[in-house]
ROSE-4610 file (N, C-alpha, C; in Angstrom, 1 decimal, always signed):
// ROSE-4610
residu = [M/M/M/T/T/T/D/D/D/C/C/C/N/N/N/S/S/S/G/G/G/R/R/R/V/V/V/L/L/L/E/E/E/I/I/I/A/A/A/A/A/A/S/S/S/W/W/W/I/I/I/G/G/G/T/T/T/P/P/P/Y/Y/Y/R/R/R/H/H/H/Q/Q/Q/G/G/G/S/S/S/T/T/T/K/K/K/A/A/A/V/V/V/G/G/G/C/C/C/D/D/D/C/C/C/L/L/L/G/G/G/L/L/L/I/I/I/S/S/S/G/G/G/V/V/V/W/W/W/R/R/R/E/E/E/L/L/L/Y/Y/Y/G/G/G/Q/Q/Q/D/D/D/P/P/P/E/E/E/L/L/L/P/P/P/P/P/P/A/A/A/Y/Y/Y/A/A/A/R/R/R/D/D/D/W/W/W/A/A/A/E/E/E/R/R/R/S/S/S/G/G/G/D/D/D/D/D/D/R/R/R/L/L/L/M/M/M/K/K/K/A/A/A/A/A/A/L/L/L/R/R/R/H/H/H/F/F/F/G/G/G/P/P/P/S/S/S/H/H/H/G/G/G/L/L/L/E/E/E/H/H/H/A/A/A/A/A/A/P/P/P/G/G/G/D/D/D/L/L/L/I/I/I/L/L/L/F/F/F/R/R/R/W/W/W/R/R/R/P/P/P/E/E/E/Y/Y/Y/A/A/A/A/A/A/K/K/K/H/H/H/A/A/A/A/A/A/I/I/I/L/L/L/D/D/D/H/H/H/G/G/G/G/G/G/H/H/H/F/F/F/I/I/I/H/H/H/A/A/A/Y/Y/Y/E/E/E/H/H/H/A/A/A/A/A/A/V/V/V/L/L/L/R/R/R/S/S/S/P/P/P/L/L/L/V/V/V/A/A/A/S/S/S/W/W/W/R/R/R/R/R/R/R/R/R/V/V/V/A/A/A/G/G/G/A/A/A/F/F/F/A/A/A/F/F/F/P/P/P/C/C/C/H/H/H/G/G/G/R/R/R]
num = [1/1/1/2/2/2/3/3/3/4/4/4/5/5/5/6/6/6/7/7/7/8/8/8/9/9/9/10/10/10/11/11/11/12/12/12/13/13/13/14/14/14/15/15/15/16/16/16/17/17/17/18/18/18/19/19/19/20/20/20/21/21/21/22/22/22/23/23/23/24/24/24/25/25/25/26/26/26/27/27/27/28/28/28/29/29/29/30/30/30/31/31/31/32/32/32/33/33/33/34/34/34/35/35/35/36/36/36/37/37/37/38/38/38/39/39/39/40/40/40/41/41/41/42/42/42/43/43/43/44/44/44/45/45/45/46/46/46/47/47/47/48/48/48/49/49/49/50/50/50/51/51/51/52/52/52/53/53/53/54/54/54/55/55/55/56/56/56/57/57/57/58/58/58/59/59/59/60/60/60/61/61/61/62/62/62/63/63/63/64/64/64/65/65/65/66/66/66/67/67/67/68/68/68/69/69/69/70/70/70/71/71/71/72/72/72/73/73/73/74/74/74/75/75/75/76/76/76/77/77/77/78/78/78/79/79/79/80/80/80/81/81/81/82/82/82/83/83/83/84/84/84/85/85/85/86/86/86/87/87/87/88/88/88/89/89/89/90/90/90/91/91/91/92/92/92/93/93/93/94/94/94/95/95/95/96/96/96/97/97/97/98/98/98/99/99/99/100/100/100/101/101/101/102/102/102/103/103/103/104/104/104/105/105/105/106/106/106/107/107/107/108/108/108/109/109/109/110/110/110/111/111/111/112/112/112/113/113/113/114/114/114/115/115/115/116/116/116/117/117/117/118/118/118/119/119/119/120/120/120/121/121/121/122/122/122/123/123/123/124/124/124/125/125/125/126/126/126/127/127/127/128/128/128/129/129/129/130/130/130/131/131/131/132/132/132/133/133/133/134/134/134/135/135/135/136/136/136/137/137/137/138/138/138/139/139/139/140/140/140/141/141/141/142/142/142/143/143/143/144/144/144/145/145/145/146/146/146/147/147/147]
x = [-6.5/-5.7/-6.5/-6.6/-7.3/-6.8/-7.6/-6.9/-7.8/-7.0/-7.9/-9.4/-9.5/-10.1/-11.0/-11.4/-12.2/-13.7/-14.2/-15.7/-15.7/-15.4/-15.1/-15.4/-14.2/-14.5/-15.5/-16.0/-16.7/-18.5/-18.5/-19.3/-19.4/-18.1/-18.3/-18.7/-17.4/-17.9/-19.8/-20.3/-21.7/-22.7/-22.2/-22.6/-22.7/-22.1/-21.7/-23.0/-23.1/-23.8/-25.1/-24.9/-26.3/-25.3/-24.3/-23.5/-23.4/-23.8/-23.7/-22.4/-21.6/-20.5/-20.6/-19.5/-18.5/-17.7/-16.6/-15.5/-14.4/-13.7/-13.0/-13.2/-14.6/-15.5/-15.0/-15.3/-15.3/-15.8/-17.1/-18.1/-19.4/-19.4/-20.8/-21.6/-22.7/-24.0/-24.1/-23.4/-23.2/-22.2/-21.4/-21.0/-19.1/-18.7/-17.5/-17.6/-15.7/-15.6/-14.9/-14.1/-13.3/-12.6/-11.9/-10.7/-11.1/-12.6/-12.7/-13.9/-14.2/-15.2/-14.1/-12.9/-11.3/-11.1/-10.6/-10.3/-11.1/-12.9/-13.5/-13.8/-13.4/-13.5/-12.3/-11.1/-9.5/-9.8/-10.6/-10.8/-11.8/-12.6/-13.7/-13.0/-12.3/-10.9/-10.4/-9.4/-8.2/-8.1/-9.6/-9.0/-8.7/-8.0/-8.1/-7.3/-7.5/-6.8/-5.4/-4.7/-3.6/-2.4/-3.0/-2.7/-3.5/-3.6/-4.4/-3.7/-4.6/-4.2/-4.1/-3.2/-3.4/-4.1/-4.9/-6.1/-5.3/-6.4/-6.5/-7.4/-7.3/-8.6/-9.4/-10.8/-11.6/-11.8/-10.8/-10.2/-9.6/-10.3/-9.1/-8.9/-9.2/-8.4/-7.1/-6.8/-5.7/-4.2/-3.7/-2.0/-1.1/-1.0/-0.2/+1.2/+2.4/+3.8/+3.7/+3.1/+3.2/+1.9/+2.1/+1.3/+0.8/+0.0/+0.5/-1.1/-1.7/-2.5/-2.0/-1.3/-0.6/+0.4/+1.5/+2.2/+1.9/+0.6/+0.0/-0.4/-1.4/-1.6/-0.3/+0.6/+2.1/+2.6/+2.4/+3.1/+2.0/+1.0/-0.3/-0.6/-0.6/-1.1/-0.2/+1.2/+1.8/+1.9/+2.6/+2.7/+1.1/+1.1/-0.2/-0.2/-0.9/-1.1/-2.0/-2.4/-3.1/-4.6/-5.5/-6.3/-6.8/-6.4/-6.1/-6.0/-5.5/-5.5/-6.3/-7.0/-8.1/-8.9/-9.8/-10.7/-11.3/-12.7/-13.7/-13.1/-13.2/-13.0/-11.7/-10.7/-9.6/-10.0/-9.0/-8.9/-8.7/-9.2/-8.5/-8.7/-7.4/-7.1/-7.5/-7.6/-8.3/-7.5/-6.8/-6.2/-6.8/-7.4/-8.2/-7.0/-6.2/-5.2/-4.0/-3.1/-1.9/-0.7/-0.5/+0.1/+0.2/-1.1/-1.9/-1.5/-2.0/-1.7/-2.9/-3.0/-4.1/-5.1/-6.3/-7.2/-8.2/-9.4/-10.3/-9.4/-10.7/-10.3/-11.2/-11.6/-12.9/-12.2/-13.8/-13.4/-14.5/-13.4/-14.1/-14.9/-15.6/-17.3/-17.3/-18.4/-18.7/-19.1/-19.5/-20.2/-19.6/-18.3/-17.9/-18.2/-18.6/-18.5/-18.1/-18.0/-17.0/-17.6/-17.5/-18.2/-17.6/-17.9/-17.1/-18.0/-17.3/-18.0/-17.8/-19.3/-19.2/-19.6/-19.0/-19.6/-20.6/-21.4/-23.1/-23.8/-23.6/-24.7/-23.6/-23.5/-23.3/-22.4/-22.2/-21.8/-22.3/-21.9/-23.0/-22.3/-22.8/-22.2/-22.1/-21.2/-21.4/-20.7/-21.1/-20.6/-19.4/-18.0/-17.0/-16.9/-17.6/-17.3/-16.0/-16.1/-15.0/-13.8/-15.3/-14.4/-13.8/-14.2/-13.7/-12.5/-12.6/-11.7/-10.3/-10.4/-9.4/-8.7/-8.7/-8.2/-7.9/-7.5/-7.4/-5.7/-5.2/-4.1/-2.9/-4.2/-3.7/-4.4/-4.2/-5.4/-4.7/-5.0/-4.4/-5.0/-4.8/-5.2/-5.3/-6.4/-6.1/-5.7/-4.2/-3.6/-4.2/-3.5/-4.3/-4.3/-3.3/-3.2/-3.1/-3.0/-3.0/-1.7/-1.3/+0.2/+0.6]
y = [-14.6/-13.6/-12.6/-12.3/-10.9/-9.5/-8.7/-7.5/-6.1/-4.7/-4.1/-2.9/-3.4/-3.0/-3.8/-4.9/-6.3/-5.5/-5.5/-4.9/-3.6/-2.5/-1.8/-1.6/-2.8/-2.9/-3.6/-4.7/-5.1/-3.9/-3.7/-2.4/-1.4/-0.7/+0.2/-1.1/-2.0/-2.6/-3.4/-3.5/-3.8/-2.5/-1.8/-0.4/+0.0/-1.2/-0.5/-1.5/-2.3/-3.3/-2.7/-3.3/-2.4/-1.7/-0.9/+0.0/-0.6/+0.2/-0.3/-0.9/-1.8/-1.9/-1.1/-0.4/+0.9/+0.6/+0.0/+0.2/+1.4/+1.1/+1.9/+3.3/+3.0/+3.5/+3.8/+4.1/+4.3/+5.1/+5.5/+6.2/+5.3/+5.1/+4.4/+5.5/+4.0/+4.6/+4.9/+5.4/+5.5/+4.6/+4.0/+3.0/+3.0/+1.5/+0.6/-0.1/-0.5/-1.7/-2.3/-3.7/-4.3/-3.5/-2.7/-2.2/-0.5/+0.1/+1.1/+0.5/-0.5/-0.4/-1.1/-1.3/-1.4/-0.2/+0.8/+2.0/+2.7/+2.6/+3.6/+2.9/+1.8/+1.3/+2.1/+2.2/+2.5/+3.8/+4.9/+6.1/+6.0/+5.6/+6.2/+5.4/+4.7/+4.3/+5.1/+5.4/+6.4/+7.5/+8.0/+9.3/+9.9/+9.0/+9.3/+7.9/+7.8/+6.5/+6.1/+4.8/+4.9/+5.4/+5.3/+5.4/+5.6/+6.4/+6.4/+5.6/+4.7/+3.3/+3.4/+3.0/+3.8/+3.7/+3.5/+2.8/+1.1/+0.7/-0.9/-1.3/-2.8/-3.8/-4.0/-4.3/-5.1/-6.0/-6.5/-8.2/-8.8/-9.5/-9.6/-10.7/-12.0/-13.0/-12.6/-11.2/-11.0/-11.3/-11.8/-12.2/-11.0/-10.3/-9.4/-9.9/-9.3/-10.0/-9.3/-7.9/-7.5/-7.0/-7.9/-8.0/-6.9/-6.0/-4.7/-4.8/-5.5/-5.1/-6.3/-7.4/-8.1/-6.9/-6.3/-5.3/-4.1/-3.5/-2.7/-3.2/-4.5/-5.3/-5.1/-5.5/-5.4/-4.6/-3.0/-2.3/-1.8/-1.7/-1.0/-2.2/-3.3/-4.0/-4.9/-5.2/-6.2/-7.7/-8.3/-9.8/-10.6/-11.5/-12.3/-13.2/-13.4/-14.8/-15.7/-15.5/-16.8/-17.1/-17.5/-18.4/-18.6/-19.6/-20.7/-20.0/-18.5/-17.6/-16.6/-16.5/-15.0/-14.8/-13.8/-13.3/-12.4/-12.9/-11.5/-9.8/-9.2/-8.4/-8.0/-8.8/-9.3/-9.0/-8.3/-7.9/-9.7/-9.9/-11.2/-11.1/-11.3/-10.9/-12.8/-12.5/-13.3/-13.6/-14.5/-14.3/-15.6/-15.7/-16.3/-17.3/-17.6/-19.0/-18.9/-19.5/-19.2/-18.7/-18.7/-18.0/-16.2/-16.0/-15.0/-13.8/-12.6/-11.4/-11.6/-11.3/-10.8/-9.6/-10.0/-9.4/-9.2/-9.3/-9.2/-9.1/-8.1/-7.8/-7.8/-8.1/-9.0/-8.4/-8.4/-8.2/-9.6/-10.2/-11.8/-10.8/-12.0/-11.8/-12.8/-13.2/-14.0/-15.2/-16.5/-17.8/-17.7/-18.2/-18.6/-17.4/-16.3/-15.1/-14.1/-13.5/-12.5/-11.0/-10.5/-8.8/-8.3/-8.1/-7.8/-7.0/-6.2/-5.6/-6.7/-6.9/-7.6/-7.2/-7.5/-6.9/-7.3/-6.1/-6.8/-6.3/-6.1/-6.2/-5.3/-5.0/-4.8/-5.0/-4.3/-4.9/-5.8/-6.7/-8.0/-8.8/-10.0/-10.7/-12.0/-12.8/-13.7/-15.2/-16.3/-17.9/-17.6/-18.1/-18.5/-19.8/-20.6/-21.8/-21.7/-23.3/-24.0/-23.8/-23.0/-22.3/-20.8/-20.1/-18.9/-19.4/-20.1/-20.2/-20.5/-21.5/-22.1/-20.7/-19.5/-18.5/-17.3/-17.8/-16.9/-16.5/-15.8/-15.2/-15.1/-14.2/-13.7/-13.4/-13.5/-12.5/-11.8/-10.8/-9.4/-8.7/-8.3/-7.6/-6.4/-5.3/-3.8/-3.4/-2.6/-1.5/-1.5/-1.1/-0.7/+1.0/+1.2/+2.6/+2.9/+3.8/+3.8/+4.4/+3.8/+4.2/+4.7]
z = [+8.3/+8.8/+9.2/+10.8/+10.7/+11.4/+10.6/+10.5/+11.1/+11.4/+12.3/+11.6/+10.4/+9.4/+8.8/+9.1/+8.3/+8.5/+9.5/+9.3/+9.0/+9.3/+8.0/+7.1/+6.4/+5.1/+4.9/+5.2/+4.8/+4.9/+5.6/+5.7/+4.7/+4.0/+2.9/+1.8/+1.8/+0.3/-0.2/+1.3/+1.1/+0.5/+1.0/+0.3/-1.1/-1.6/-3.3/-3.7/-2.7/-3.9/-4.6/-6.0/-6.4/-7.9/-7.3/-7.9/-9.7/-10.5/-11.8/-12.5/-12.9/-13.2/-14.8/-14.4/-15.5/-15.6/-16.9/-17.0/-16.5/-15.5/-15.2/-14.2/-13.8/-13.0/-11.4/-10.8/-9.1/-8.3/-9.0/-8.0/-7.6/-6.0/-5.9/-6.1/-5.8/-6.7/-8.3/-8.8/-10.1/-11.3/-11.2/-11.9/-11.4/-11.2/-11.3/-11.6/-11.8/-12.5/-10.9/-10.9/-9.8/-8.8/-10.0/-9.3/-8.8/-9.4/-9.0/-7.5/-7.5/-6.2/-5.2/-4.9/-4.1/-4.0/-4.9/-4.7/-4.0/-4.4/-3.4/-2.1/-1.6/-0.3/+0.5/-0.2/+0.4/+0.2/-0.2/-0.2/+1.0/+1.4/+2.4/+3.9/+3.9/+5.0/+5.1/+3.8/+4.1/+3.5/+3.4/+2.6/+0.8/+0.7/-0.8/-1.5/-2.8/-3.5/-2.9/-3.3/-2.9/-4.3/-5.2/-6.9/-7.7/-8.5/-10.0/-10.8/-11.4/-11.9/-13.7/-14.4/-15.6/-16.3/-17.4/-18.7/-18.8/-18.3/-18.7/-19.0/-20.1/-20.9/-19.9/-20.6/-20.0/-20.0/-20.8/-20.8/-19.9/-18.4/-17.4/-17.6/-18.9/-19.6/-20.1/-20.3/-21.1/-21.0/-21.7/-21.2/-21.5/-20.6/-20.4/-19.9/-20.3/-19.2/-18.2/-17.7/-16.3/-15.6/-14.2/-13.3/-12.8/-13.3/-12.8/-11.1/-11.2/-10.3/-9.0/-9.1/-8.1/-7.9/-9.0/-7.9/-7.3/-7.8/-6.8/-5.4/-5.3/-4.5/-3.4/-3.7/-2.8/-2.4/-3.5/-2.7/-1.8/-1.9/-0.8/+0.5/-0.1/+1.3/+1.6/+1.5/+1.7/+1.3/+1.7/+0.8/+1.2/-0.5/+0.2/+1.4/+1.7/+2.4/+2.6/+1.2/+0.6/+1.3/+0.2/+0.6/+1.7/+1.8/+2.8/+4.7/+4.2/+5.7/+5.8/+4.2/+4.2/+5.3/+5.5/+6.4/+5.1/+6.5/+5.6/+5.6/+4.6/+4.4/+4.1/+3.3/+2.4/+1.8/+0.6/-0.9/-1.5/-2.6/-3.0/-4.7/-5.6/-6.8/-7.1/-8.7/-9.0/-10.6/-11.2/-12.6/-13.0/-14.7/-15.6/-15.6/-15.6/-15.6/-14.9/-14.8/-13.9/-14.4/-16.2/-16.6/-16.6/-16.7/-16.7/-15.9/-15.9/-14.6/-14.3/-12.9/-12.2/-12.8/-12.8/-13.5/-13.0/-11.7/-11.5/-9.8/-9.0/-7.5/-7.1/-5.8/-4.8/-3.4/-2.6/-1.0/-0.8/+0.1/+0.7/+1.3/+1.6/+2.6/+3.3/+4.4/+5.0/+4.6/+5.3/+4.7/+2.9/+2.5/+1.4/+0.0/+0.7/+0.0/-0.6/-1.6/-1.8/-2.7/-2.5/-3.0/-3.9/-5.3/-6.5/-8.0/-8.5/-9.6/-10.7/-11.5/-12.2/-13.8/-14.4/-16.0/-16.2/-16.9/-17.5/-16.6/-15.1/-13.8/-13.0/-12.0/-11.2/-9.5/-8.8/-7.4/-7.0/-6.7/-6.0/-5.1/-4.6/-3.4/-4.3/-4.5/-5.2/-4.0/-4.4/-3.5/-4.3/-3.5/-3.9/-3.8/-5.3/-5.6/-6.1/-6.5/-7.3/-8.3/-9.0/-10.4/-10.3/-9.2/-8.8/-8.1/-6.8/-6.3/-6.9/-7.7/-8.1/-8.8/-9.2/-10.0/-8.8/-7.8/-6.8/-6.6/-6.8/-7.0/-5.7/-4.6/-3.7/-2.9/-1.1/-0.8/+0.6/+0.4/+1.2/+2.5/+3.4/+4.6/+4.2/+4.2/+4.3/+5.4/+5.3/+6.4/+6.9/+8.5/+9.7/+9.1/+8.9/+8.6/+7.1/+6.4/+5.1/+4.6/+3.4/+3.2/+1.9]
């Protein structure tokens, strides 16, 4: 699925590569986690965060009854079109196991890669190998206009 912002989303996301990992951070070159990366891309596109997230745990594999990340994606991006229809520049969400809440976010890149903030490392480009692919919970195009 193609959207009006894909090239700009990838340009912004790539500019975050090398930003150190910082839990709940969202500042380019200073520190961010996966949600902070998505928030930073959104801010550069639309001028402000879509919403301020409540505190959240580091463990993206935690068993939580509330799928807050997925609910926020649906509120701000609209319905998921699934990985099979995803295009570079799309937001992708991951869940550790099918029954767990989505707890990791990234931007799909060209060539079977994605850009994400990786704990104990930094924002980087990783291959979307089978172990990541099977954990994709949804794919979403950035809206043409901020909501």
